[in-house]
SEPAPA-67899 format. One line per 5 residues: their letters; for each residue y, z, x of C-alpha. Coordinates in steps of 0.5 Angstrom, whole numbers. Example, Ala and Ser with C-alpha at 12.3 -4.5 7.8 and 13.67 -1.06 7.14 Angstrom:
# SEPAPA-67899
as) -9:16:25  -2:14:27
# end
This chain:
# SEPAPA-67899
xxxxx) -12:-64:5  -16:-59:1  -12:-53:4  -16:-46:3  -11:-42:0
xxxxx) -5:-45:-5  0:-39:-7  5:-41:-13  12:-37:-11  14:-34:-4
xxxxx) 16:-27:-7  14:-21:-3  7:-21:-6  6:-27:-5  9:-28:1
xxxxx) 4:-22:3  -2:-25:1  -1:-32:5  1:-29:11  -6:-24:12
xxxxx) -10:-31:10  -6:-35:15  -6:-29:21  -14:-30:19  -14:-37:20
xxxxx) -14:-40:14  -10:-46:12  -5:-44:7  2:-47:3  7:-43:0
xxxxx) 10:-46:-6  17:-44:-9  21:-46:-14  28:-43:-10  31:-45:-4
xxxxx) 30:-40:-2  23:-35:0  23:-27:-2  25:-28:-10  27:-20:-12
xxxxx) 26:-19:-4  33:-23:-2  40:-23:0  46:-27:-1  52:-27:4
xxxxx) 59:-28:-1  66:-27:4  62:-25:10  59:-19:4  51:-20:5
xxxxx) 49:-17:-2  42:-15:-3  39:-17:-9  34:-13:-11  32:-7:-5
xxxxx) 36:-2:-5  31:3:-2  24:3:1  20:9:0  14:11:3
xxxxx) 13:11:11  9:17:12  3:17:16  -2:14:10  2:11:7
xxxxx) -1:4:6  4:0:8  4:2:15  -3:-1:17  -1:-8:12
xxxxx) 6:-9:16  2:-7:23  -3:-13:21  4:-18:20  8:-16:25
xxxxx) 14:-13:22  16:-7:25  16:-13:32  21:-16:27  25:-12:22
xxxxx) 29:-5:23  28:0:17  34:4:18  32:12:15  37:14:10
xxxxx) 39:22:11  43:23:5  37:25:2  34:23:-4  40:21:-9
xxxxx) 45:25:-12  45:27:-19  51:28:-23  52:29:-31  58:34:-34
xxxxx) 54:40:-33  50:39:-26  52:36:-19  48:36:-14  45:32:-8
xxxxx) 37:32:-8  33:31:-2  28:27:0  22:32:3  19:36:-1
xxxxx) 21:43:1  28:42:1  27:39:-6  24:45:-9  28:50:-5
xxxxx) 35:46:-8  32:46:-14  30:53:-15  37:55:-12  40:50:-19
xxxxx) 36:52:-24  32:59:-22  28:61:-29  24:54:-27  22:57:-20
xxxxx) 14:58:-23  14:51:-26  18:46:-20  12:50:-15  8:47:-20
xxxxx) 11:40:-21  10:39:-13  3:41:-13  2:37:-19  5:31:-17
xxxxx) 2:31:-10  -5:32:-13  -4:26:-16  -2:22:-10  -8:25:-7
xxxxx) -13:23:-12  -10:16:-13  -11:14:-6  -18:16:-6  -20:12:-12
xxxxx) -25:6:-9  -22:-1:-10  -28:-5:-11  -31:-4:-18  -39:-3:-15
xxxxx) -36:3:-12  -32:5:-19  -38:5:-22  -42:9:-18  -37:14:-19
xxxxx) -34:15:-26  -38:20:-29  -36:23:-23  -28:22:-24  -27:28:-27
xxxxx) -29:32:-22  -28:29:-15  -20:26:-18  -19:31:-24  -11:30:-24
xxxxx) -12:22:-27  -16:23:-33  -12:30:-34  -5:25:-34  -7:19:-35
xxxxx) -6:19:-41  1:23:-42  8:19:-41  12:22:-36  17:25:-41
xxxxx) 10:29:-44  10:32:-37  16:34:-35  17:37:-43  10:41:-41
xxxxx) 12:44:-35  21:45:-35  24:47:-41  31:46:-38  33:39:-41
xxxxx) 39:38:-34  32:39:-29  28:34:-33  34:29:-33  35:30:-27
xxxxx) 27:29:-24  28:23:-28  34:21:-24  31:14:-22  27:12:-28
xxxxx) 31:5:-28  25:3:-23  20:4:-27  21:4:-34  26:5:-39
xxxxx) 24:10:-44  21:17:-41  16:17:-47  12:11:-45  13:11:-37
xxxxx) 6:13:-35  6:20:-32  2:18:-26  7:12:-25  12:17:-25
xxxxx) 8:22:-20  6:16:-16  14:14:-14  17:21:-15  11:23:-8
xxxxx) 12:18:-4  19:20:-4  18:26:-1  13:25:3  16:19:8
xxxxx) 24:20:4  28:13:4  29:8:8  34:1:8  31:-5:11
xxxxx) 37:-7:16  40:-14:14  39:-14:7  31:-15:4  32:-21:6
xxxxx) 29:-20:14  23:-18:11  22:-24:6  24:-28:11  20:-25:17
xxxxx) 13:-26:13  15:-33:11  16:-35:19  10:-31:20  6:-36:16
xxxxx) 8:-42:19  8:-39:27  0:-39:24  -1:-45:22  2:-45:15
xxxxx) 6:-49:10  12:-47:6  15:-52:1  21:-49:-2  25:-53:-8
xxxxx) 18:-55:-10  16:-52:-18  9:-52:-19  8:-56:-26  0:-55:-27
xxxxx) -6:-50:-25  -11:-56:-24  -18:-53:-27  -25:-57:-27  -31:-54:-29
xxxxx) -27:-48:-30  -26:-46:-23  -18:-47:-21  -18:-53:-15  -11:-54:-14
xxxxx) -4:-55:-17  0:-60:-19  8:-60:-17  15:-63:-17  22:-62:-13
xxxxx) 26:-58:-17  32:-64:-15  27:-69:-19  23:-65:-24  22:-72:-29
xxxxx) 18:-75:-21  12:-76:-22  8:-69:-20  4:-69:-13  -3:-66:-14
xxxxx) -6:-61:-8  -12:-59:-8  -15:-52:-5  -20:-47:-6  -16:-42:-8
xxxxx) -11:-40:-12  -5:-35:-11  -1:-34:-18  6:-30:-15  9:-33:-22
xxxxx) 8:-29:-28  3:-28:-31  6:-30:-39  8:-37:-36  1:-37:-32
xxxxx) -3:-37:-39  3:-41:-43  6:-46:-38  1:-47:-32  -6:-47:-36
xxxxx) -8:-52:-41  -9:-51:-47  -16:-50:-46  -17:-47:-39  -11:-42:-42
xxxxx) -14:-40:-48  -18:-34:-45  -12:-31:-40  -7:-32:-46  -12:-28:-50
xxxxx) -12:-23:-44  -4:-22:-45  -3:-22:-52  0:-16:-54  2:-13:-47
xxxxx) 9:-11:-47  13:-14:-42  17:-9:-37  25:-8:-38  30:-12:-35
xxxxx) 37:-9:-30  44:-12:-29  46:-10:-22  54:-11:-20  55:-14:-14
xxxxx) 61:-10:-9  64:-11:-3  70:-7:0  75:-7:6  73:0:8
xxxxx) 67:6:8  67:10:3  66:16:6  73:15:7  74:16:1
xxxxx) 70:22:2  64:20:-2  58:21:2  51:19:-2  48:13:-1
xxxxx) 44:13:-8  47:17:-14  44:18:-21  50:18:-26  48:20:-33
xxxxx) 53:20:-38  55:27:-41  52:25:-48  46:24:-46  44:32:-46
xxxxx) 36:31:-46  30:27:-44  29:24:-51  37:22:-51  35:16:-45
xxxxx) 32:11:-48  38:11:-53  43:11:-47  39:5:-43  41:0:-49
xxxxx) 48:3:-53  55:3:-51  56:0:-43  61:5:-42  56:10:-44
xxxxx) 51:8:-41  47:11:-35  47:8:-28  46:9:-21  51:7:-15
xxxxx) 48:5:-7  53:6:-2  50:1:3  56:4:8  53:10:8
xxxxx) 47:8:13  47:3:19  45:-3:13  49:-8:17  51:-11:11
xxxxx) 59:-12:12  63:-13:18  65:-6:22  70:-2:18  67:-5:11
xxxxx) 61:-4:7  59:-6:1  56:-3:-6  51:-5:-13  52:-1:-19
xxxxx) 45:-2:-23  43:0:-30  38:-2:-35  40:-8:-39  36:-13:-43
xxxxx) 36:-20:-44  38:-20:-51  44:-18:-49  47:-24:-46  43:-30:-49
xxxxx) 46:-34:-54  53:-34:-52  56:-40:-50  59:-42:-43  66:-39:-45
xxxxx) 64:-32:-48  58:-31:-43  63:-32:-37  68:-26:-41  62:-21:-42
xxxxx) 61:-21:-35  68:-19:-33  68:-15:-38  62:-12:-37  64:-11:-28
xxxxx) 70:-8:-30  67:-3:-34  63:-1:-29  69:-1:-24  73:3:-28
xxxxx) 67:8:-28  65:8:-21  73:10:-20  72:16:-25  67:17:-19
xxxxx) 70:16:-13  78:16:-14  81:10:-12  75:6:-10  77:0:-14
xxxxx) 83:-1:-10  79:-3:-4  74:-8:-8  75:-15:-4  68:-18:-8
xxxxx) 66:-17:-14  60:-20:-18  54:-19:-23  47:-21:-24  44:-20:-30
xxxxx) 37:-21:-34  40:-28:-36  42:-29:-28  34:-25:-26  31:-30:-31
xxxxx) 34:-37:-29  32:-36:-21  26:-32:-23  23:-35:-28  21:-28:-30
xxxxx) 21:-27:-38  26:-22:-40  29:-22:-32  24:-17:-31  23:-14:-24
xxxxx) 16:-9:-26  12:-16:-30  9:-11:-35  12:-5:-38  8:1:-34
xxxxx) 7:4:-41  0:9:-41  -4:3:-44  -2:-2:-38  -2:2:-32
xxxxx) -6:4:-27  -13:2:-28  -12:-1:-34  -6:-6:-32  -8:-13:-32
xxxxx) -13:-14:-26  -11:-19:-19  -18:-23:-21  -16:-28:-28  -22:-31:-33
xxxxx) -22:-37:-29  -25:-37:-22  -22:-38:-15  -15:-35:-20  -12:-29:-17
xxxxx) -5:-26:-19  -1:-23:-13  5:-20:-17  8:-15:-21  5:-17:-27
xxxxx) -2:-14:-24  -6:-7:-21  -1:-2:-18  5:-5:-22  12:-7:-20
xxxxx) 16:-5:-15  17:-6:-7  11:-2:-5  7:-4:-10  8:-12:-10
xxxxx) 6:-11:-3  0:-8:-4  -2:-13:-9  -1:-19:-5  -5:-16:0
xxxxx) -11:-13:-4  -11:-20:-7  -12:-23:1  -17:-18:1  -22:-21:-3
xxxxx) -22:-28:-2  -23:-27:6  -29:-22:2  -32:-28:-2  -31:-33:4
xx) -36:-29:8  -40:-29:3
# end
């Protein structure tokens, strides 16, 4: 049997691409090396607590959010419940500031002006700017033909793009503001997008902030696995096939065209690979893995040359917690809390802090019990502590050292959380940890990254790796390609690839 499309990987982008193609009555095969679909969009249950691996909140879901049309087409809203987070965007706290930032634009502006009255004009101008960047970005044509036609007009029609496209988030914040704490507040959620504000693209930073202030924040009731599970079921219902525990070992290329894959069962990787053929191959695997492992030396040369020198994005460590009560009972009232160490005095201190002493490292705490998340039994709740980390900090340890380090890190951050929420450590029934080494093992992403290539100025926006590979009929759908990392971006990536393939099928 020859499939219309074979998808390597059942991460969110792969599932969206497969679901759209299956909806259009194409024969789809999805091969996933893990025992469950979803990639970072998944959950697990332990001691009656449901732990979300990756999703902390979903931005957007406003009228013109591209996800709306995608979710409607794939029956997501009929099968997945999105709970609006009513506590606002996030609480920011360090030794100098402690307040909650709303997730509505005008409310956020009002709060920031109240906290930093001398910066009122700059605050209003900044919010106007990120709104303009978002509007201009969404209006840029996606096809190469139209881009070529309007190319000379971009500085006129979409002036914010060339103006800010060469700037970093750090440069942007420095250009608008004098107060360092205000800069730190606005860069509070940087761990989702990058590890260094002076390398992170100002465009990516602006799009992320603007989306949260336009549509607020939502959580998927029951965990992100509800979304990936629905997409997997949707593919099956539309006649597609998903095979789990199957690792693709090779992309078959003939005469410069991808025509199939070879795969083996994870239960017996020494077995003879199974070959399967398809008109289009969609790689939801990492671009480095495709270039160095799945393509032959000859077939992968152009792709290796293309990705050579690209910087891989950062990773994070997550400490998962199950509480025997809701934290509102302890006086906690925010869904998301950004905790900056007092030693971080300026935006320029952020990068060093991210790889410094764990006892002083900036972190974010998510309290799923602040919404009807469906993640714990009645009267109980779950939470997650996240902070930037790297594989080098965990690599090279023997089993005993590795397990001891996990225990040490969990204890460090539980004690730090106890400073934020007094007595919370007395109510922990479950604790676990996923570090970059864990994430690399389960996703095969180099370094355990979740954002693909770093979203720096030279690697962001239209400069990012494109979905079409140098090999005919081989496409990418993942965080590694345009538009980038994050749940919303990977959803769009999968949708875009499906649209490209459907258009080619019409020709």
